[in-house]
Backbone as JSON Lines, residues from 0, in Angstrom:
{"i":0,"aa":"M","n":[-26.9,-13.92,18.41],"ca":[-26.92,-13.13,17.19],"c":[-25.93,-11.97,17.32]}
{"i":1,"aa":"I","n":[-25.23,-11.7,16.25],"ca":[-24.23,-10.63,16.24],"c":[-24.92,-9.31,15.95]}
{"i":2,"aa":"K","n":[-24.58,-8.31,16.76],"ca":[-25.14,-6.99,16.55],"c":[-24.4,-6.3,15.41]}
{"i":3,"aa":"P","n":[-25.13,-5.71,14.47],"ca":[-24.46,-4.97,13.4],"c":[-23.68,-3.8,14.0]}
{"i":4,"aa":"R","n":[-22.52,-3.6,13.45],"ca":[-21.7,-2.47,13.89],"c":[-21.55,-1.52,12.72]}
{"i":5,"aa":"K","n":[-21.0,-0.38,13.03],"ca":[-20.76,0.62,12.0],"c":[-19.58,0.17,11.13]}
{"i":6,"aa":"M","n":[-19.69,0.41,9.83],"ca":[-18.63,0.05,8.89],"c":[-17.35,0.8,9.24]}
{"i":7,"aa":"P","n":[-16.23,0.1,9.37],"ca":[-14.96,0.79,9.66],"c":[-14.56,1.68,8.48]}
{"i":8,"aa":"V","n":[-13.83,2.71,8.79],"ca":[-13.3,3.58,7.74],"c":[-11.87,3.16,7.44]}
{"i":9,"aa":"V","n":[-11.41,3.49,6.26],"ca":[-10.06,3.11,5.82],"c":[-9.0,3.6,6.8]}
{"i":10,"aa":"G","n":[-9.18,4.79,7.31],"ca":[-8.2,5.37,8.22],"c":[-7.98,4.56,9.49]}
{"i":11,"aa":"A","n":[-8.96,3.75,9.86],"ca":[-8.85,2.95,11.08],"c":[-8.02,1.69,10.87]}
{"i":12,"aa":"V","n":[-7.81,1.28,9.64],"ca":[-7.11,0.02,9.38],"c":[-5.89,0.15,8.47]}
{"i":13,"aa":"M","n":[-5.63,1.34,7.98],"ca":[-4.5,1.56,7.07],"c":[-3.17,1.49,7.84]}
{"i":14,"aa":"T","n":[-2.1,1.43,7.09],"ca":[-0.76,1.6,7.65],"c":[-0.5,3.1,7.65]}
{"i":15,"aa":"S","n":[-0.36,3.67,8.83],"ca":[-0.19,5.12,8.97],"c":[1.23,5.57,8.64]}
{"i":16,"aa":"F","n":[1.32,6.82,8.27],"ca":[2.6,7.49,8.03],"c":[3.53,6.65,7.16]}
{"i":17,"aa":"P","n":[3.09,6.34,5.95],"ca":[3.91,5.48,5.1],"c":[5.16,6.21,4.62]}
{"i":18,"aa":"Y","n":[6.15,5.42,4.26],"ca":[7.33,5.98,3.6],"c":[6.89,6.4,2.22]}
{"i":19,"aa":"F","n":[7.6,7.35,1.65],"ca":[7.3,7.79,0.29],"c":[8.59,8.26,-0.37]}
{"i":20,"aa":"V","n":[8.53,8.42,-1.68],"ca":[9.66,8.96,-2.43],"c":[9.17,10.14,-3.24]}
{"i":21,"aa":"E","n":[10.11,10.92,-3.7],"ca":[9.82,12.05,-4.59],"c":[10.06,11.6,-6.03]}
{"i":22,"aa":"T","n":[9.47,12.29,-6.99],"ca":[9.59,11.91,-8.4],"c":[11.04,11.84,-8.85]}
{"i":23,"aa":"G","n":[11.91,12.64,-8.26],"ca":[13.31,12.66,-8.67],"c":[14.2,11.66,-7.96]}
{"i":24,"aa":"D","n":[13.65,10.92,-6.99],"ca":[14.46,9.91,-6.29],"c":[14.81,8.78,-7.26]}
{"i":25,"aa":"T","n":[15.98,8.2,-7.05],"ca":[16.48,7.19,-7.98],"c":[15.97,5.79,-7.64]}
{"i":26,"aa":"A","n":[16.12,4.9,-8.64],"ca":[15.76,3.5,-8.44],"c":[16.58,2.9,-7.31]}
{"i":27,"aa":"A","n":[17.83,3.33,-7.17],"ca":[18.68,2.83,-6.08],"c":[18.07,3.2,-4.73]}
{"i":28,"aa":"T","n":[17.56,4.41,-4.6],"ca":[16.92,4.86,-3.36],"c":[15.65,4.06,-3.1]}
{"i":29,"aa":"I","n":[14.85,3.87,-4.12],"ca":[13.6,3.11,-3.98],"c":[13.9,1.68,-3.53]}
{"i":30,"aa":"E","n":[14.87,1.05,-4.17],"ca":[15.21,-0.32,-3.82],"c":[15.71,-0.43,-2.38]}
{"i":31,"aa":"R","n":[16.55,0.53,-1.97],"ca":[17.05,0.53,-0.58],"c":[15.89,0.65,0.41]}
{"i":32,"aa":"M","n":[14.96,1.57,0.14],"ca":[13.82,1.75,1.04],"c":[12.96,0.5,1.11]}
{"i":33,"aa":"M","n":[12.67,-0.09,-0.02],"ca":[11.83,-1.29,-0.03],"c":[12.51,-2.43,0.74]}
{"i":34,"aa":"D","n":[13.81,-2.58,0.53],"ca":[14.55,-3.63,1.23],"c":[14.68,-3.35,2.72]}
{"i":35,"aa":"E","n":[15.08,-2.13,3.05],"ca":[15.33,-1.78,4.45],"c":[14.06,-1.84,5.31]}
{"i":36,"aa":"Y","n":[12.95,-1.37,4.76],"ca":[11.71,-1.29,5.54],"c":[10.72,-2.42,5.22]}
{"i":37,"aa":"N","n":[11.13,-3.34,4.34],"ca":[10.31,-4.49,3.99],"c":[8.91,-4.06,3.53]}
{"i":38,"aa":"I","n":[8.89,-3.17,2.54],"ca":[7.63,-2.66,2.01],"c":[7.51,-2.97,0.52]}
{"i":39,"aa":"R","n":[6.27,-3.03,0.04],"ca":[6.03,-3.39,-1.35],"c":[5.42,-2.27,-2.19]}
{"i":40,"aa":"H","n":[4.99,-1.2,-1.53],"ca":[4.37,-0.08,-2.26],"c":[4.9,1.23,-1.69]}
{"i":41,"aa":"L","n":[5.32,2.12,-2.58],"ca":[5.81,3.43,-2.16],"c":[5.05,4.52,-2.91]}
{"i":42,"aa":"P","n":[4.33,5.37,-2.18],"ca":[3.73,6.52,-2.84],"c":[4.83,7.43,-3.39]}
{"i":43,"aa":"V","n":[4.53,8.09,-4.49],"ca":[5.47,9.03,-5.11],"c":[4.84,10.42,-5.02]}
{"i":44,"aa":"Q","n":[5.59,11.36,-4.48],"ca":[5.09,12.73,-4.32],"c":[5.9,13.7,-5.16]}
{"i":45,"aa":"E","n":[5.23,14.8,-5.49],"ca":[5.88,15.92,-6.16],"c":[5.27,17.19,-5.59]}
{"i":46,"aa":"N","n":[6.1,18.02,-5.02],"ca":[5.64,19.25,-4.39],"c":[4.56,18.99,-3.34]}
{"i":47,"aa":"G","n":[4.73,17.92,-2.55],"ca":[3.8,17.6,-1.47],"c":[2.5,16.96,-1.9]}
{"i":48,"aa":"R","n":[2.39,16.61,-3.17],"ca":[1.16,16.01,-3.71],"c":[1.48,14.62,-4.24]}
{"i":49,"aa":"V","n":[0.64,13.63,-3.91],"ca":[0.83,12.27,-4.42],"c":[0.51,12.26,-5.92]}
{"i":50,"aa":"V","n":[1.48,11.8,-6.71],"ca":[1.3,11.77,-8.17],"c":[1.43,10.36,-8.75]}
{"i":51,"aa":"G","n":[1.83,9.4,-7.91],"ca":[2.0,8.05,-8.41],"c":[2.31,7.08,-7.29]}
{"i":52,"aa":"I","n":[2.53,5.83,-7.68],"ca":[2.91,4.8,-6.73],"c":[3.84,3.81,-7.44]}
{"i":53,"aa":"V","n":[4.82,3.33,-6.7],"ca":[5.74,2.31,-7.21],"c":[5.5,1.04,-6.4]}
{"i":54,"aa":"S","n":[5.12,-0.02,-7.1],"ca":[4.98,-1.32,-6.42],"c":[6.28,-2.09,-6.65]}
{"i":55,"aa":"E","n":[6.52,-3.05,-5.78],"ca":[7.71,-3.88,-5.92],"c":[7.7,-4.59,-7.27]}
{"i":56,"aa":"R","n":[6.53,-5.07,-7.68],"ca":[6.42,-5.77,-8.96],"c":[6.74,-4.85,-10.13]}
{"i":57,"aa":"D","n":[6.18,-3.63,-10.11],"ca":[6.47,-2.68,-11.18],"c":[7.94,-2.3,-11.19]}
{"i":58,"aa":"F","n":[8.51,-2.14,-10.0],"ca":[9.92,-1.78,-9.9],"c":[10.78,-2.83,-10.59]}
{"i":59,"aa":"H","n":[10.54,-4.11,-10.27],"ca":[11.39,-5.17,-10.84],"c":[11.06,-5.46,-12.3]}
{"i":60,"aa":"H","n":[9.92,-5.01,-12.76],"ca":[9.62,-5.11,-14.19],"c":[10.45,-4.09,-14.97]}
{"i":61,"aa":"Y","n":[10.62,-2.91,-14.36],"ca":[11.33,-1.81,-15.02],"c":[12.83,-1.87,-14.77]}
{"i":62,"aa":"V","n":[13.23,-2.27,-13.58],"ca":[14.64,-2.31,-13.19],"c":[15.04,-3.76,-12.95]}
{"i":63,"aa":"K","n":[15.97,-4.26,-13.72],"ca":[16.41,-5.65,-13.57],"c":[17.11,-5.83,-12.22]}
{"i":64,"aa":"R","n":[16.87,-6.96,-11.59],"ca":[17.43,-7.24,-10.26],"c":[18.95,-7.14,-10.23]}
{"i":65,"aa":"D","n":[19.6,-7.54,-11.32],"ca":[21.06,-7.53,-11.34],"c":[21.64,-6.3,-12.05]}
{"i":66,"aa":"A","n":[20.81,-5.27,-12.22],"ca":[21.3,-4.04,-12.87],"c":[22.41,-3.41,-12.03]}
{"i":67,"aa":"P","n":[23.43,-2.87,-12.69],"ca":[24.51,-2.22,-11.93],"c":[23.98,-1.01,-11.15]}
{"i":68,"aa":"E","n":[24.6,-0.75,-10.02],"ca":[24.18,0.37,-9.16],"c":[24.21,1.69,-9.94]}
{"i":69,"aa":"A","n":[25.2,1.85,-10.79],"ca":[25.3,3.09,-11.58],"c":[24.08,3.28,-12.47]}
{"i":70,"aa":"E","n":[23.57,2.19,-13.01],"ca":[22.37,2.27,-13.85],"c":[21.16,2.65,-13.01]}
{"i":71,"aa":"K","n":[21.07,2.1,-11.8],"ca":[19.95,2.41,-10.91],"c":[19.94,3.88,-10.49]}
{"i":72,"aa":"E","n":[21.09,4.51,-10.55],"ca":[21.18,5.94,-10.2],"c":[20.67,6.83,-11.33]}
{"i":73,"aa":"T","n":[20.47,6.27,-12.52],"ca":[20.01,7.08,-13.67],"c":[18.51,6.95,-13.91]}
{"i":74,"aa":"I","n":[17.87,6.03,-13.21],"ca":[16.42,5.81,-13.36],"c":[15.72,6.45,-12.18]}
{"i":75,"aa":"H","n":[14.69,7.22,-12.44],"ca":[14.0,7.96,-11.38],"c":[12.57,7.46,-11.16]}
{"i":76,"aa":"A","n":[12.04,7.76,-10.0],"ca":[10.69,7.33,-9.63],"c":[9.67,7.72,-10.69]}
{"i":77,"aa":"R","n":[9.83,8.88,-11.29],"ca":[8.86,9.33,-12.31],"c":[8.8,8.38,-13.51]}
{"i":78,"aa":"H","n":[9.9,7.62,-13.74],"ca":[9.93,6.67,-14.86],"c":[9.29,5.33,-14.5]}
{"i":79,"aa":"I","n":[9.3,5.0,-13.22],"ca":[8.84,3.68,-12.75],"c":[7.4,3.71,-12.27]}
{"i":80,"aa":"M","n":[6.99,4.83,-11.71],"ca":[5.69,4.91,-11.03],"c":[4.51,4.69,-11.97]}
{"i":81,"aa":"V","n":[3.43,4.23,-11.37],"ca":[2.13,4.21,-12.03],"c":[1.48,5.54,-11.66]}
{"i":82,"aa":"P","n":[1.2,6.39,-12.65],"ca":[0.63,7.7,-12.33],"c":[-0.84,7.6,-11.9]}
{"i":83,"aa":"D","n":[-1.3,8.64,-11.26],"ca":[-2.69,8.76,-10.85],"c":[-3.19,7.53,-10.08]}
{"i":84,"aa":"P","n":[-2.58,7.24,-8.94],"ca":[-3.02,6.07,-8.17],"c":[-4.41,6.29,-7.57]}
{"i":85,"aa":"Y","n":[-5.02,5.2,-7.15],"ca":[-6.32,5.26,-6.49],"c":[-6.11,5.9,-5.12]}
{"i":86,"aa":"I","n":[-6.74,7.04,-4.91],"ca":[-6.6,7.8,-3.66],"c":[-7.97,7.94,-3.03]}
{"i":87,"aa":"V","n":[-8.05,7.66,-1.72],"ca":[-9.32,7.76,-1.01],"c":[-9.14,8.64,0.22]}
{"i":88,"aa":"P","n":[-10.24,9.23,0.68],"ca":[-10.16,10.0,1.92],"c":[-10.08,9.09,3.14]}
{"i":89,"aa":"F","n":[-9.53,9.61,4.2],"ca":[-9.34,8.91,5.47],"c":[-10.63,8.25,5.95]}
{"i":90,"aa":"R","n":[-11.75,8.9,5.76],"ca":[-13.03,8.41,6.27],"c":[-13.83,7.58,5.27]}
{"i":91,"aa":"A","n":[-13.21,7.16,4.18],"ca":[-13.92,6.33,3.2],"c":[-14.31,4.99,3.83]}
{"i":92,"aa":"P","n":[-15.54,4.52,3.57],"ca":[-15.96,3.23,4.12],"c":[-15.09,2.1,3.59]}
{"i":93,"aa":"L","n":[-14.61,1.26,4.47],"ca":[-13.69,0.18,4.11],"c":[-14.26,-0.74,3.04]}
{"i":94,"aa":"N","n":[-15.53,-1.12,3.16],"ca":[-16.11,-2.05,2.19],"c":[-16.07,-1.49,0.77]}
{"i":95,"aa":"E","n":[-16.37,-0.21,0.61],"ca":[-16.36,0.39,-0.72],"c":[-14.96,0.38,-1.32]}
{"i":96,"aa":"V","n":[-13.97,0.69,-0.49],"ca":[-12.59,0.73,-0.96],"c":[-12.11,-0.67,-1.34]}
{"i":97,"aa":"V","n":[-12.43,-1.66,-0.52],"ca":[-12.0,-3.04,-0.8],"c":[-12.65,-3.55,-2.09]}
{"i":98,"aa":"F","n":[-13.93,-3.27,-2.28],"ca":[-14.59,-3.68,-3.53],"c":[-13.93,-3.01,-4.73]}
{"i":99,"aa":"E","n":[-13.58,-1.75,-4.59],"ca":[-12.93,-1.02,-5.69],"c":[-11.53,-1.57,-5.97]}
{"i":100,"aa":"M","n":[-10.79,-1.94,-4.91],"ca":[-9.48,-2.56,-5.1],"c":[-9.62,-3.84,-5.93]}
{"i":101,"aa":"A","n":[-10.61,-4.65,-5.6],"ca":[-10.83,-5.9,-6.34],"c":[-11.22,-5.6,-7.79]}
{"i":102,"aa":"K","n":[-12.1,-4.64,-7.97],"ca":[-12.55,-4.29,-9.32],"c":[-11.38,-3.81,-10.18]}
{"i":103,"aa":"R","n":[-10.51,-2.99,-9.59],"ca":[-9.36,-2.46,-10.34],"c":[-8.17,-3.42,-10.37]}
{"i":104,"aa":"R","n":[-8.25,-4.47,-9.56],"ca":[-7.17,-5.45,-9.47],"c":[-5.86,-4.79,-9.03]}
{"i":105,"aa":"I","n":[-5.96,-4.01,-7.94],"ca":[-4.78,-3.31,-7.42],"c":[-4.48,-3.78,-6.01]}
{"i":106,"aa":"G","n":[-3.23,-3.66,-5.62],"ca":[-2.78,-4.17,-4.33],"c":[-2.66,-3.13,-3.24]}
{"i":107,"aa":"S","n":[-2.91,-1.86,-3.57],"ca":[-2.81,-0.83,-2.53],"c":[-3.6,0.41,-2.92]}
{"i":108,"aa":"V","n":[-3.91,1.18,-1.88],"ca":[-4.67,2.42,-2.03],"c":[-3.98,3.49,-1.2]}
{"i":109,"aa":"I","n":[-3.87,4.68,-1.76],"ca":[-3.32,5.82,-1.03],"c":[-4.45,6.44,-0.21]}
{"i":110,"aa":"V","n":[-4.17,6.75,1.05],"ca":[-5.17,7.36,1.92],"c":[-4.71,8.78,2.26]}
{"i":111,"aa":"Q","n":[-5.6,9.73,2.07],"ca":[-5.28,11.13,2.37],"c":[-6.2,11.67,3.45]}
{"i":112,"aa":"R","n":[-5.65,12.62,4.18],"ca":[-6.42,13.35,5.19],"c":[-6.09,14.82,4.99]}
{"i":113,"aa":"R","n":[-7.14,15.61,4.77],"ca":[-6.97,17.03,4.5],"c":[-6.02,17.27,3.33]}
{"i":114,"aa":"G","n":[-6.12,16.42,2.31],"ca":[-5.32,16.59,1.1],"c":[-3.86,16.16,1.21]}
{"i":115,"aa":"K","n":[-3.47,15.59,2.32],"ca":[-2.08,15.16,2.53],"c":[-2.02,13.64,2.71]}
{"i":116,"aa":"L","n":[-0.9,13.06,2.33],"ca":[-0.68,11.63,2.51],"c":[-0.78,11.27,3.99]}
{"i":117,"aa":"A","n":[-1.69,10.34,4.3],"ca":[-1.89,9.92,5.68],"c":[-1.55,8.45,5.89]}
{"i":118,"aa":"G","n":[-1.69,7.66,4.83],"ca":[-1.44,6.24,4.97],"c":[-1.59,5.51,3.66]}
{"i":119,"aa":"I","n":[-1.46,4.2,3.79],"ca":[-1.64,3.33,2.64],"c":[-2.38,2.09,3.13]}
{"i":120,"aa":"L","n":[-3.33,1.65,2.33],"ca":[-4.05,0.41,2.63],"c":[-3.62,-0.59,1.59]}
{"i":121,"aa":"S","n":[-3.03,-1.7,2.03],"ca":[-2.57,-2.72,1.1],"c":[-3.44,-3.97,1.19]}
{"i":122,"aa":"A","n":[-3.28,-4.83,0.22],"ca":[-4.0,-6.11,0.26],"c":[-3.61,-6.89,1.51]}
{"i":123,"aa":"I","n":[-2.39,-6.73,1.98],"ca":[-1.95,-7.4,3.21],"c":[-2.76,-6.88,4.4]}
{"i":124,"aa":"D","n":[-2.98,-5.55,4.46],"ca":[-3.81,-4.98,5.53],"c":[-5.22,-5.56,5.47]}
{"i":125,"aa":"V","n":[-5.76,-5.68,4.26],"ca":[-7.12,-6.2,4.09],"c":[-7.18,-7.66,4.55]}
{"i":126,"aa":"C","n":[-6.17,-8.45,4.23],"ca":[-6.14,-9.85,4.68],"c":[-6.07,-9.94,6.2]}
{"i":127,"aa":"R","n":[-5.28,-9.07,6.81],"ca":[-5.17,-9.05,8.28],"c":[-6.53,-8.75,8.91]}
{"i":128,"aa":"I","n":[-7.22,-7.74,8.37],"ca":[-8.53,-7.36,8.9],"c":[-9.54,-8.5,8.69]}
{"i":129,"aa":"L","n":[-9.5,-9.13,7.54],"ca":[-10.4,-10.25,7.28],"c":[-10.13,-11.38,8.26]}
{"i":130,"aa":"G","n":[-8.85,-11.67,8.49],"ca":[-8.5,-12.72,9.46],"c":[-9.01,-12.4,10.85]}
{"i":131,"aa":"E","n":[-8.87,-11.15,11.28],"ca":[-9.36,-10.74,12.6],"c":[-10.88,-10.88,12.67]}
{"i":132,"aa":"Y","n":[-11.55,-10.49,11.61],"ca":[-13.01,-10.6,11.56],"c":[-13.44,-12.06,11.64]}
{"i":133,"aa":"L","n":[-12.8,-12.91,10.84],"ca":[-13.16,-14.32,10.84],"c":[-12.89,-14.96,12.2]}
{"i":134,"aa":"E","n":[-11.8,-14.58,12.84],"ca":[-11.49,-15.13,14.17],"c":[-12.54,-14.68,15.18]}
{"i":135,"aa":"A","n":[-13.01,-13.44,15.06],"ca":[-14.05,-12.95,15.97],"c":[-15.38,-13.68,15.73]}
{"i":136,"aa":"M","n":[-15.67,-13.96,14.46],"ca":[-16.93,-14.63,14.12],"c":[-16.9,-16.12,14.44]}
{"i":137,"aa":"F","n":[-15.74,-16.74,14.22],"ca":[-15.6,-18.19,14.38],"c":[-14.34,-18.48,15.19]}
{"i":138,"aa":"P","n":[-14.37,-18.22,16.48],"ca":[-13.15,-18.35,17.3],"c":[-12.53,-19.75,17.24]}
{"i":139,"aa":"T","n":[-11.24,-19.77,17.01],"ca":[-10.49,-21.03,16.99],"c":[-9.37,-21.03,18.01]}
{"i":140,"aa":"G","n":[-9.05,-19.85,18.52],"ca":[-7.93,-19.73,19.45],"c":[-6.59,-19.7,18.76]}
{"i":141,"aa":"R","n":[-6.61,-19.6,17.43],"ca":[-5.36,-19.63,16.66],"c":[-5.02,-18.29,16.03]}
{"i":142,"aa":"S","n":[-5.59,-17.2,16.44],"ca":[-5.39,-15.91,15.78],"c":[-3.92,-15.52,15.76]}
{"i":143,"aa":"G","n":[-3.55,-14.9,14.65],"ca":[-2.2,-14.36,14.51],"c":[-1.17,-15.32,13.98]}
{"i":144,"aa":"G","n":[-1.47,-16.58,13.86],"ca":[-0.47,-17.53,13.41],"c":[-0.81,-18.12,12.05]}
{"i":145,"aa":"N","n":[0.15,-18.77,11.47],"ca":[-0.06,-19.44,10.2],"c":[-0.49,-20.87,10.5]}
{"i":146,"aa":"T","n":[-1.76,-21.13,10.37],"ca":[-2.29,-22.46,10.71],"c":[-2.86,-23.16,9.49]}
{"i":147,"aa":"A","n":[-2.53,-22.65,8.31],"ca":[-3.09,-23.23,7.09],"c":[-2.52,-24.6,6.79]}
{"i":148,"aa":"A","n":[-1.32,-24.87,7.24],"ca":[-0.67,-26.15,6.89],"c":[-1.1,-27.27,7.8]}
């Protein structure tokens, strides 16, 4: 029988120290960061406070893939971002946050510690944690690989 453990907190499984942009940063800057660091969600800050989030999907909905670089320099994060993102404290119980992500149909959550950006929890992070849990519950010896095919 498996012993019940304490529910993990979001801060234990999030991606720490995420990249972010400022409201005045351009679409060209956002695109470079997403490409260079292979990320899909960028928190948007203004005066040290998170005010929005730009997802890769929202970015490409607003900015056409083949838009000229000059045009990308005229579009700013404040125009692309989704304002008032879902923000949770570092110690929020993981299950509550995951249920809320599903309810809101969102792919990421901003995590704060002492009122400052501390990390981001994405659907990819949640899938990784679920995979680790399932491997621990039902060991197959295949952890970490793509064995679906």
